[in-house]
C-alpha positions in Angstrom: 13.6 95.0 -38.8 16.3 97.4 -37.8 16.4 100.6 -40.0 13.5 99.0 -42.4 15.8 95.8 -43.1 14.6 92.3 -42.0 17.2 91.2 -39.6 16.0 87.5 -38.3 12.8 85.6 -39.5 10.9 82.6 -37.7 7.2 81.4 -38.9 5.3 78.3 -38.4 8.4 76.4 -40.4 9.6 76.8 -36.9 12.8 77.5 -37.6 14.8 80.9 -36.7 16.9 82.0 -39.7 19.1 84.9 -39.9 17.5 87.8 -43.5 21.2 89.8 -43.3 24.8 88.8 -43.5 26.2 90.9 -41.2 23.6 89.3 -38.9 25.3 85.7 -39.8 28.3 87.2 -39.2 27.6 89.1 -35.9 26.6 85.4 -34.3 29.1 83.4 -36.4 31.2 83.0 -32.5 27.9 81.3 -31.0 26.8 78.2 -33.2 24.7 77.6 -31.6 23.2 80.8 -31.6 20.3 80.0 -34.0 19.0 77.1 -32.2 18.4 79.1 -29.1 16.7 81.4 -30.5 14.1 79.1 -32.5 14.0 77.1 -29.5 12.7 80.3 -27.6 10.3 81.1 -30.3 8.9 77.9 -30.0 8.0 78.3 -26.5 7.0 82.0 -27.3 4.9 80.5 -30.5 2.8 78.0 -28.1 2.6 81.1 -24.9 0.7 83.4 -27.4 -1.4 80.7 -28.8 -2.7 79.2 -25.1 -3.2 83.0 -24.3 -5.1 83.7 -28.0 -7.3 81.0 -27.2 -7.9 81.9 -23.6 -8.9 85.8 -24.8 -11.2 84.0 -27.9 -12.8 82.0 -25.0 -13.0 85.1 -22.4 -15.0 87.0 -25.4 -17.2 84.1 -26.9 -15.0 83.9 -30.3 -14.4 80.8 -32.5 -13.0 83.0 -35.7 -12.1 86.0 -36.2 -8.9 88.4 -36.8 -6.6 88.3 -34.0 -3.0 90.6 -34.3 -0.2 91.1 -31.5 2.0 93.7 -32.5 5.6 94.5 -31.0 7.4 97.9 -31.4 11.1 98.1 -30.4 13.2 100.8 -30.3 16.8 101.7 -30.3 18.6 102.7 -27.2 22.4 103.2 -27.1 24.8 102.9 -24.6 28.4 104.7 -24.1 30.3 101.9 -25.9 28.1 102.2 -28.9 26.4 99.0 -28.3 22.8 98.8 -30.0 20.7 97.2 -27.3 16.6 96.5 -28.5 14.3 96.9 -25.8 10.2 96.5 -25.8 8.8 99.8 -26.3 5.2 98.6 -26.8 2.3 95.9 -26.8 -0.5 96.0 -28.8 -3.6 93.4 -29.2 -6.6 93.9 -31.0 -9.2 91.4 -31.0 -11.7 91.4 -33.9 -15.0 89.6 -34.3 -15.8 87.1 -36.5 -16.8 89.4 -38.8 -14.1 91.8 -38.8 -16.9 94.4 -38.2 -16.5 94.8 -34.7 -13.6 95.5 -32.6 -13.8 93.6 -29.2 -10.7 94.5 -27.4 -7.7 97.1 -27.9 -5.0 96.8 -25.6 -2.3 98.5 -25.7 0.5 99.1 -23.0 3.7 101.1 -23.3 6.8 101.6 -21.1 8.5 104.3 -20.2 
């Protein structure tokens, strides 16, 4: 999301998709951009799956709700180029009945 507009999308269909016309135009000079983003997202998806499986084993959980949230911030350079940087990372593990928070990990940059 940039200014409350969805910019791109990736889900279990395993395909990265631009959601705004300006994003399509901004990447049209790089024919492989969306394919590269799709491949990177597949790797990230597998990494998250492995890490969540490890966390579930460590907390002896076979079910429950697992939430990973990334919050991005905008930084502007002197040239008015937009850069998105990781501001914080949050991982919340709930018990299978969702009544207990087992782990709440938050890492913030800066």
